[in-house]
C-alpha positions as CSV (number, residue, x, y, z in Angstrom):
1,M,153.2,142.1,97.1
2,D,156.6,142.9,98.6
3,S,159.4,140.5,98.0
4,A,161.7,139.2,100.7
5,T,164.5,141.3,99.3
6,S,162.6,144.6,98.8
7,H,164.4,146.0,101.8
8,G,167.8,144.7,100.7
9,C,168.1,141.6,103.0
10,A,166.9,138.1,103.3
11,D,168.1,135.7,105.9
12,A,168.9,132.0,105.6
13,C,165.7,131.0,107.3
14,T,163.7,132.6,104.5
15,F,165.4,130.5,101.9
16,L,165.2,127.3,104.0
17,V,161.4,127.7,104.4
18,A,161.0,128.5,100.7
19,M,163.0,125.5,99.6
20,D,161.2,123.0,101.9
21,V,157.6,123.7,100.9
22,G,156.2,120.3,99.9
23,L,159.2,118.9,98.1
24,Q,160.9,115.6,98.6
25,E,164.3,116.5,97.2
26,F,166.0,113.2,97.9
27,I,165.9,109.6,97.0
28,Y,167.5,106.9,99.1
29,N,170.1,104.6,97.6
30,D,168.0,101.5,98.1
31,N,165.4,103.1,95.8
32,C,168.1,103.8,93.2
33,S,169.4,100.3,93.4
34,A,166.0,98.8,92.9
35,L,165.2,101.1,90.0
36,A,168.6,100.4,88.3
37,S,168.5,96.6,89.1
38,T,171.9,96.8,90.8
39,S,173.2,96.2,94.3
40,L,172.9,98.8,97.1
41,K,176.6,98.4,97.7
42,Q,177.4,99.3,94.1
43,V,175.0,102.4,94.1
44,S,176.7,103.6,97.4
45,K,180.1,103.1,95.8
46,M,179.1,105.1,92.7
47,E,177.6,107.9,94.9
48,L,180.9,108.2,96.8
49,G,182.8,108.3,93.6
50,V,180.7,111.2,92.2
51,L,181.0,113.1,95.5
52,N,184.8,112.6,95.5
53,A,185.1,113.7,91.9
54,M,183.2,116.9,92.7
55,K,185.4,117.4,95.8
56,V,182.1,118.1,97.7
57,E,183.7,118.0,101.1
58,A,186.1,120.8,100.3
59,W,183.3,122.8,98.6
60,I,181.0,122.5,101.6
61,A,183.7,123.6,104.0
62,R,184.7,126.6,101.9
63,D,181.1,127.6,101.3
64,S,180.3,127.3,105.1
65,M,183.2,129.4,106.1
66,K,182.3,132.2,103.6
67,K,178.8,132.3,105.0
68,F,179.7,131.9,108.7
69,C,178.8,135.4,109.6
70,T,176.1,137.2,107.6
71,Y,175.9,141.0,107.6
72,N,173.1,141.0,110.2
73,E,175.1,138.7,112.6
74,T,178.1,140.9,112.2
75,A,176.2,144.0,112.9
76,V,174.6,142.5,116.0
77,L,178.0,141.2,117.2
78,L,179.7,144.6,116.7
79,S,176.9,146.4,118.6
80,R,177.2,144.0,121.5
81,I,181.0,144.1,121.5
82,S,181.2,147.9,121.5
83,S,179.2,148.0,124.7
84,Y,181.9,145.9,126.4
85,L,184.8,147.8,124.8
86,I,183.7,151.3,126.1
87,V,185.7,152.0,129.2
């Protein structure tokens, strides 16, 4: 069976579908607070502390900008722009 990358490319949709098959990858803070016998406010505060320590907002912004245009998007964009630039 051919893999998704046998031809040298795999788009984001391929990975999104592969990651989302039958998995519940999250747990709500109210579940955590009940399991840990602590308040929801405290769990939310701890979650924000962890995210701030990881500087997750800066990481997401940097990662998103790096992946803004994939190779395929760039190739399509260039082919469409070149038709407008020819005078």
